[in-house]
N, C-alpha and C positions, 0 to 999 in steps of 0.2 A: 504493500500500500504506500509506504514511504517513497519507494522508487517511482511509483505511479504519480504521486503528488509532485515530486521533483520534476519529473518529465512534463507534467501538465503545466507547472509553473514556468518551465523553460519555454514551452510552446507559447504560453501566454505572453511571456516577455518578448519573444521573437515577433509575435503578432503585433504587439504594441509598438515595437521598434519599426516594423514594416509600415504600420499605419502612420506613425510619426513621419517617416521618410516620405511616404506618399503625400501626406498633408504638406510637407515642406516643398515637395515638387510642385504641387498645385499652387502654392503661394509664391513660387519664383516669379520675379518681375525683372523686366529689362528696360529700365528707364520708363519712357512713355509709350513704348511699343505695345500694341495690342495683338492678341493671338486668335481672334475670332471675327468673322464678318458681322456678328451680332452687334458689335460696337462700332457704330459709325457708318454702316453700309446698308442699313434697312431704313427706308424713308417712312414717314408717318402714315402713308397710305398702304404700307406693306410691300412696296417695290424694293427690289434689290438694286442698289446703285453702287457699282464697283468703284473702289477707291482709285484715284489717279496715281500714276507712278511718280515717285519722288525724285529718283535719280535718273535723269534723262540726258546727261551730257553726251553728245555724239562722239563716235570715233572718227578721227581724221588727222590731217596735218596742219589745220588752221589753229590760230591762237585760241586757247581755251578748250580745245577739243582733246579727247583722250588719245594719247599716242598709240599708233598701231605698232606693237612691239611683242615679239614672240617671248613666251615664258613669263610675262608680267601679270597675266590675269588668270583668274580661276572662275569657271562657270559652276554654279551650284544649281542642281536640278533634282527632280524626282521623276521616275517614269509614270507616276500618277498624273502629273500636271500636263495638260495639252500645250500651254504656253512654253513650258520648259522642254517638252519633247520635240517641238519643232526646231529648237536650237540644235539638239542632237542630230536630228535628221539632216538639217542643212549643213552642219559641220562635216558630217560623214559624206554627204553627196559631194561636197567641195574638196574633201580630203584634208581639211584642217585638223591635224592630229593633236593629241594631248601634249606633245612637245611644244606646241604653239599656244594652245589654250588648255590648261589643265582642268580636270573635271572632278567635282565633289558631289556625292549623292546623299540626299536625305531620305529617310524611310518614307514609304508611301502613306502611312497612317499618321496624320498630323496630331501631335499631342496637345495637351492644355497649355504647354509652354511653346507651342509653335513647332516648326519643322525641326526634326532631331537627327543627329548623325549617329544613330544607334547601329547602323550597319557597319561602321568602322570599328577597328580594334580599340578597345577602351572607351567606345562611345563618343569619340571626338574626331573631328575632321583632322587628318594627319598633317595638313598644311596650315590651316587656320587655327587649330588648337581649340576649337569651340565645340560645345555640345549641342547648343541650340542656335539656329540661324538668327533669331532676334538679338543675340549677344552682339553681333558685329554691326547690326543696324543701330543699336543704342550707342555703341562706341563711335560709330561714324557721325551720327547726329543725335545728341542727347534730347533734342526737342522733337524728334520724329514721333508722330502719333498714329501712324498707320500700321498695317501688318507687315511683317517681314515675308516677302513673297519670292517665289521661284518663277522664272530664272533670276538669279542674282549674279552680277559680275563683280568680283572683288579684285581690287588692285593689290596684289600680294606684296609689292614693295612698300606700299603705304599702310596696308592692313585695314583698308576701308572699302565700303561699298561704293562703286562708281556708276553702276548702271543697273536698273531693273525694268527698263523700258521694253517690255515684250512686244509692243506695237512696232518698234523699229529695229529691234536687235538683229533679226535675221537679215534685214536689208544691209546692215553694216558688214556681216560676213560675206554677203553677196556683192559687195562693192569695194570698200576701202581695204578689206582684208584679202583682196585678190592676189597680192604677192605670195601668199601662203597656200594658194589653191594647188591641188594636184594637176598634173598635165591632163588635158582633156576634160576638165571639170565642166559640168553643164552651167550655162548662164541662166540662173533662175530669176534674174531681174533685169532683162534686156532693156536697153534704152527705148527702143521702139514701142515697148509694151508697158512702160512704167506708169503712165497715166491710167491706163486701163486696169493694171494690177492694183494700183493704189485705190481706185474707185471700187473695185470688186472686194478688196480686202476690208474696206470700210463696211460694206454690206455684210460680208461674212462675219466680221466681228460682232456687229450689232444684232444680227438676226440668226446666226448659227453659233459661232464660238461662245459668245457671251449670252446669246439668246437662251441657250439651254439652262444657264445659271439663273437668268432672270425668271425663268419659269420654275426651276427647281428650288430656288431660295426665296421665292415670293411668300409673303406672309398674309396675303389676302386672296380670296377666290378670284376677284376681278383681275389682279395683276398676273396671277397664274394663268388664267384662261387667255388673257391678251397675248402673253408671250408664248404660250402653247401653240396658238394659231399662227403667230409670227414665225415660229420655227418650222412648222409643217408646210406653211405656204411657201416658204423659201426652199425647203427641200423639194417640193413639187417643181418649182422653177428650175432648180439645179438638175433634177432628173431629166427635164426636157432639154436643158443646155447640153448635157452629156450624151444625148441620143445620137448626135451626128458629129461629135468631136471626141478625140481620145482624152485630152486634158481640158482644163477650163479655158485655155487659150489655143485650142487646136492641137497640133502635133508637138507643141513645146511644153515641157514640164517647167512650171514656174513656182514662185513663192506662194502664189494663191493655192496651188494644189496641196502644198505642205500644210497650209493653214486649214483647209477643208478636211484633209485626211485625219488630223489629230482628233477632231470632233467625231467624225464618222467611226473611227476605231473604238471610241468609248460609248457609242450610242446604245447598242444592244446590251452591253455588259453593265453599264451604269445608268445612263440617262433614262432609258426606257422604264426601268423599275424605280431607281432611286429618285429621279426627278419627275416622275409621273408623266413622262412624255411617251404615252402608250397608244397613240393613234395607229402608228405603224412602226415596224422595226426597220433597220437599215436593209436587211436582206429581203424586205418586201418591195424595194425599189430596184428593178432590174439593172438600170444603167448605173446608179450610184453604187450598188453592191458590187457589180463587176469591176467598176472603176476602182473602188477601194481595195478589192482583192488584187488587182494588178499592181497598185502601188505597194501593197504589202509584200508582193513578190520581189520587190527591189530591196537588196540587202540593207541599205541605209534606213529604210522604213521598218523592215522586219526587225532589225537589231535594236531599234529604238522603241519597239512596241512590246510592252510586258503586260499581258492581259491579267495575270494574277495580281500584279501590283495595282492595276487599275481597279479591279474588283475590290481588293482589300481597302484601298484608299477611299473609295467612294461609299462603301457599304459598312465597314467596321468603324465604330465610333460615332455613327450617325444617330441622331436622337430618335429616328424612326426604327432603329434596330438596337434597343437598349441591351439585349442579351448577346450582341455581337455574334450572331449566327451568320456564317459565311455560306452563301448559296453554292451548290455544286456546279450549277450551269452558269451561263449557257455553254454549249459545245463550241469550242474555239477551233476545232479541226476543220470546220467549214471554210476558214480563211485560206486553207491550203488547196481547196478544190479549184479546178480549172475555171478560168474566166473567159468571157467571149471577146475580149478586146483585140486579141491578135487576129481572130477571124474577121472582125469588122474593120480593123485599121492596119493590119500587117504587123510584122515583128516589132517589138518594143525597142526603141532607140532613145537613149537619154541625151546623147550627143551624136554628131555625124559619124564619129569613129567608134561609138560605144553601143553595144547591143546586149540586152539581157536575155 
């Protein structure tokens, strides 16, 4: 009996210690940085209004711009996030390796303290030496009151966040970082198409990329329904657009295709269920579905797409799933099934000399 009592006391002590550590974790703060969209991004009418990016200094060779320099910057990403995933896709397509832009990865399930480097040995980023992404945001700007977001570009020399502008970040890789492209890299942002690409990207952001969040994070029936229809009306339009062209701008793979793909890749796994966007699945759109499968067949897209991380990030820790039950489906093997794009448009070519 005495041994049992000692053991029980030991277990109780460990439990109390664990609870205290958990409480301390929950109470961790990083200056004025917040760690949830609930603080500052939900309007009075229940609409989700995404925060503006704080660090938007462009890369370039002009005064005040961020110098284009190999080995100086670190990209922080997670395969959960569509904005971050498109950075990885573009960097891989262009051949800009980690010797030029190093890469740090946060876990796909965001904690109460924000994005965490729990995948790294010791639970800290090996280059930045931090456990939570908000740490470096608070160190960079003690008055910053937004969320610490991915993608984040950190100037390793200065130990500061210098860019989190996902709106323009891929465009910098596609232009001023050209000296570090691999030979034969595709031009994803050609001069002749830039006005059209920018205009379409604006539509994609408001009605597709962020549209799914405006529906999913809405806290009123009216806002949810408005954005629900906004998303599906635009998907119908895109389905028609892709009926007679391989990519969004014809035979040329562009930045716009990357931006559309990252939302399509998450649709059936996360948005259909988690964001209540359940009118149709991606695979119910013949052209969009075959288009997405063809993009997935390209190594840069496939290697940057982690369906398990997507499922965990969107569905675990969600208020609608308090018991953290992870669905077994959907079946992701369908992404490897043949698509009809080669039959309709001929062999896939990313550049004149490159064929997949």
